[in-house]
N, C-alpha and C positions, 0 to 999 in steps of 0.2 A: 379668137384664140388660135386658129390655124392659119398658116400662111400658105399661099399658093405655091406650087412647085414649078420648076422650069419645064420647058416644052419637051425636053428629052425624057422626062419622067412619065410613067404611066399616069393617066388622068385620074384613075381611081385611088391613087395613093395620096394621103394627106399628111403633110409634115407639120410638126409643131413650130410655132414661131420661135425665133432665137431666144427671146426672153423667157417664154414658158419652158422651153426645153432646158435652158441653162438653170433656171430655178429648180426644175425637177431633177436634173442631174446632180446638182450640188446637194439638194435635199436627200436624194437617194443614197449618194455616196457617204454622206455624213451619218445617215441613219444606220448604215451597216457598220461604218467605222466605230461609231459610238458604242456598239454592242461589245466589241473587243476591247476598246479603251476602258469601258466600265468594268469588264471582267478583270483586267489588270488592277485597276484601282480597288475594286471591292474584294478581290481575292488576296491582296497584299496582307491585310491583318491576319487572315487565316494562315497564310504561309509562314509569317513570323511566329505565330503561336505554335503551329505544328512543329516547326524547326526547333524552337526553344524547348518544347516539351520532349522532343525526340532526343536532343543532345543531353538535356539535364536528367532525364529519367531512363533513357535507353529502353523505353517501353515499345514493344512491337506495334501497338496500336498507332502511336504517333509516327513511327517509321513508315508504316503503310500509308497513313494519311498524307504525310509530307511528300512521299514519293509520288503518289497519285496526283495530288493537286499542283505540285511543281510542274509535272508534265502538262496538265491542263493550262497552267499559267503560260508555259513556254509556247504551246500551240496558239493561245490567244495573243501572245506577244507578236508572234510571226504574222498572224493574220491582221493584227492591228497595224503593223508596219506596212504590210502590202496594201491595205485599204486606205492608209493614211497618207502615203506618198502622193497620190494624185490630188489631194485636197489643195495643197498650196499652188500646184500648177494651174488649177482651175481659176485662180485669181487672175492669171495672165491670159488664159485662153478664152474664158467666158466673161470675166468681170474686170477688164483692164482698167476701166475708169476708177473702180474701187481701189485697185492696186496703186494707181497714180496718186489718188487723193490720200489714202491712208498708209502708204508704204513706210513713211518715216515713223509712224506710230506703232505699226504692227510688226515691222521687221525685227526689232530688238527682241520682243517676247518670243517670237517664233524661233529665232536663233538660239535664245536661252533654252527653249524647250528641247531643241535637238542636242545641243552641246552640254547642257547642265543636267538634263533629265534622261533623255533617251539613251545616251552612251553609258551613263551611270547604271541604269536599269539593265542594259544589254550585257555589260561586262560582268556584273555580279550575278546575273541570271546564269551565266556560264559556270560560275563557281557553284551555284546551287545544284545545277544539273550534273556536273561531273567532278566536283571537288570534295565530296563527303569523306573520302578516304585519303585525300591529298592535302588538306589544310586542317589546322587545329580547330577545336570545338568553338572557341571564341570567334575565330575568323569566319567560321561557317555561319554562326548565328548572326554576326555582323553583316554578312553577305545578304541574308534574308531581310534584315532591316534596311539595308541600302537599296535593295530591289524595291521594297515598299516605298522608300523615300523617293526613288526615281519615278515610280508610277504616280505618286501623289504630286510631285513637282511638275510632271508632264501635264497633268490636269490643271495645275495652278496656272502655268504660263498660257495654256490654250484659253482658259477662262479669263485671264487678264485681257486678251484680245477681244473676246466676245463681250465681256462686261464693258469695255470701252465703247464698243459699237452700240451698246444699249444706253449707256449714260456717258457720252464723251466729254472729256475735260482735259486740261493740261496742254492745249494746243491753240493755235490761231490760224485762220485761213489767210494764205498769202498767194501771190501770183508769181509763178516761175515758168519762164519759157512760154508764156501765154496761157498756162494752165493754172487753175486755182487748186491748191493743195493744202493739206493740213500740216503745219509746221509744229514740231514738238517744242514746247516752251517750258513745261514742268514735268519731268519724267515721273516724279513721285505721284503727282496728281493724276497723270495719265495711266500709270500702272495700277494705282490703288483708287479706283473709282468707287462711287457709292454702291454700285451694284456688285462689285467683286466679292465682298464677304458673304453676302446673301447667296449669290449664285454658287460660290465654291462650297460652302457648307451643305447646301441643298443637293448639289450634284454629287459630292463625295458620299453623303449619306444614302442617296438614291442608289449609288453603285454598290454600297455595302448591303443594302436591302436586297438588291437584285441577286447578288452572289450568295447571300444567306439563303435565299429561296432555292437557288440552284444547288447549293451544297445540301440543303434539306431534302430536295427532290431526289438527287442521286443517292443520298444516304438512305432515304425511305425505300427506294427501289431495292437496294442491296439488302437492307434489313428484311424487306418483304420476301426476298428469295432465300435469305439465310438469317433467321431471327437471332442466332447467337454470334453474329459478326460483331465482335466487341468494338473494333475500331469504328465501324460505321454507326453503331449505337451512340458512341461518344460524339462523332461528328454531327449526328442528328440533334443531340441535346445541345451542343454548342451553337448550331445554327438557329435553333429555337430561342436560345437565350439572347443571341445577338439580335434576332428579329424582335424580341420582346423589348429591347432597348431602343433600337433604331426606328421601328415603325411608329410608335407614339411620338418620338422626338420629331420625326419628319412632319407629322400632322401639326404639332405645335409650332415648329419652325416655319412651315408653309403658311400658317395663318399670319404670322408676323411678316413674312416675305410678301404676302399679298398686299399688306398695307404699304410696304415700301414701293411696290409696283404702282399702286394707285397714286402715290405721291410723285413718282418720277415718270411714269408712263400711263397717264389716265386713259388714253385711248386703248391700250392693251387691256387694262382692267375692265373697261366697258365691254370689250369684245369677249372677254372671259365670261361675263355675265349676260351677254346679249342685251345690254342696257342702252336703249336708244334715246330716250327722252331725259334731258337733264333734270335732276331732282333726286329725292330719296330713292334708294335702290332696294328692291327685294332680293332675297337670297333664294335662288332656285336650287333646292336640294336635289330634286329629280325632274327630268324632262322626258316626256314620252311623245314621239311624233305620231300623229294620227293620219298622216298622209305623206306622200313622197315630198310634196312641197315643204312640209314642216321640217324635214331632215335637212334640206338645203337652205332653209330660211328660218332661223330661230325667232324671227320677228312675227312669223305667221300666227294668225289667231287660232289655228287648229293644232297648235303645239300645246299639249296638256302638261302643265307644270305643277309640281308640289313645291310651293314657295313659302318662305317665312317673311311676312311684310316688314320692310325697312331693316331687316337684319343685315343686308348687304351694306347699307350705310353704316350700321353699327360696327361691323367688322372692319370696314375700310378706314373708318375714322378712329377706331379704338375706343368706342363708347358712346357715340352720338347717333341715335336712331333717326334724327332729322338731317344728318349731314347730306349736303348736295353733292351728287356724283355726276360728273360731266358725261352726257350721253353721246352715242356715236353720231347722232344727227348734227353735232356741232363741227364735224370734220368733213373736209372735201373728199378725202379718200380714206377708206377703212380696210383693214385686213380681211381676209376671207373669214367672216364671222363664224360660219358653221364649223369650220375646221378647228378654230380656237375654242369655241363653245363646247363642242363634243369632246375634244381632246382633254380639256380641263375636267370635264365630268368623269371621263374614263379614269384619268389619273387619280382624282380624289376618291372615286368609288373603289378602285383597287387598293388605295392606301388604307381605307377602313377595313377592307378584306384582310389585309396583311396584319392589322392589329388584332382582328378576330382570330386569325390562325395562330398568332403568337400567344394570345391568352389561352386558347384551347390547348396548345402544346405545353404551356407552362403548367396548366392544370393536370395534364397527363404525367408530366415529370414529377409533380408533387405527389400524385397517386402511384408513381412508379409503374405506369401502364403505357408508356410512350411506344415501346416496340410491339406491344400486344394489340394496340388499337388499329385494326385494319382500315377503318374509316379515315383515321388521321393520316396513315401512310398513303392511302389513295389520294387524299386531299392535297398532300404536299407534293406528290408526283405530278398531279394535274396542275398545281399552282407554280411549278418550278419555272416556267417561262414568263409568268405574269409580272415579275419584277421588271423585266426588260420592257414589257408592254407599258408599264407605268412610267418608266424612265423615258421612253421614246415619246409618249404623249405629252409628258411634261416638257420635253425639249421642244416639241412642236408648239406648245403654248408660248414658250419663250421666244422662239424664232419667227413663227408665222404671225404671232401677235404683234411683233415689231413692225410688220409691213404697214405702209409701203416703203419704210426706211431701211436701208442697209446700214447707214450710220444715222442714228436717231436725230432728226431735226436738221441734218446736214446734207445727206446724199440719199436719193431714192434708188431703190433697186433697179427700177426701169432705166435710170440714167447711168447705171454702172455697167450694164451689159454691153458687150462688144458690138460696135456698129458694122463690123466687117464679117461677122459670123452669119453664115447662111442658114436657112431653115433645114436644108438637107444635111449639112454638116452637124448642126446641133442635134437633130433628131437621131442621126446614125450613131453619134458618140454616146448619146443617152442610152440607146438600145444596147450598144456594146457594154457600157458600164452595168446595165441591169443584168445582162446575161453573165458577165464575168463575176459580178459580186454575188449573184445567186449561187454560182459554182463554188465560190469561196465559203459562203455560209454552209452549203451542203457538205463541203469538205470538213469544215470545223465540226459539224454535227456528227459526221462519220467517225472522226477521230475520238470524239467523246463516247460514242457508242462502242468503238473498239476498246477503249480503255476500261469501260464498264464491264464488257464481256471478259476481258483479260482478268479483271479483278474478281469476277464471279468464278471463273475457272480456277484461279489461285486459291479461292476460299473453298473450293469443292462444291460449289452450287451450280446447278444446271442453268444455262443461259436460256432466256425466253426464245421460243420458236416463232413469236409474232413478227410480222413484217415491220420493218423500221419506218416510223411515221412521225417522229418528232424529236425533241431534244432528249427524250428519255425513252427506252423501250416500253412499249405499251403493257399495261397490267390488266389482266382480265380475271374472271372468276376461276379459271382453270389453273392459274399460277399458284 
């Protein structure tokens, strides 16, 4: 896993191998970028709704909510741009073989994302920020819609690329200049792969869930500080209603998505369930490691699981308890099973938590006690970052579960890494990205904190004196 260093380096320093450092760097940068990309995608429906209600009703509640969340959207857009720019450069610096093989397939969608989506979103975001008193009402509402369309189009074109990497089609391998590359033969087939509709719907809805929890958490905190804050009571109710729709839908869609994965990427499905022996598969509802070895090896006998016999086969096949599921032992190379196995369980567990929170909130709305329930307000404040945790672990299942392939069945990740990249260079650039991106995340959290404090001051509520510790100011018994 580690590569030796040159003689000029201190002997006690160990540098990561170019392959491992490149994998870690891309994984880290996309993990941070996806937080801001999901913020834009998930916040778009809220922005459209608040803008429409503000213009149509001239209600101070919606004016306040529109103004606040457009600022959050703008901050996320800037951070998403900054963290997203290095992504494409890494294809050339760290994975040049991938760029050579897939350039003809991925170049078009990436260009469409920049010219069709990014600029659309950027231009009309400027209108949203500065044009309320400069353009007509219809134009202003249209601007909010076009910002949302731009955000969702951006996600679409990025997922076109990723879905092709998962289930490639519409190409043939040819030799050019002594290199074997993928030649585009059918743009429609290449752009609209079997994975695209599944991945797009699941990712868009995951982003909506993440933002609904964020909106609920911010609203719950402000309501906690000032119970009669009408705008934020409205925002909290809206977030709960959206969560009530999106969270159960994600569970149903995820169940069907799992069957698609088993049909198209059986190795990934086996890794999700740590299913090693070919045959009927149990469904592991819960898994508890009883030793350190069990954490890093889901195959270990000392991993205590709560399983439903053969239910894995039933779900994967759509109704057959005896369906044979291909086990991991059938493959020469497998993904890091513990990462896929545990990420999948965290994602699913959080998904059911979101359903429970939505049902709890719906009950309180029905009883007209949403703002009075201190327990629920605390629960939503604590749960505000959990949507992003579920989104990231789901992304890890999709991406790590595809390994060892960067293009499924065509090009392995190990073969795509640059052969001229040194361990020192790869490790140092990874370190730089980690430090810089942590700074960007901290900056984004500070901006959110500042906006919340400004809102509390404007409402006449005292800001919390607690130290800043997370995505929302901490709530304690003295607040």
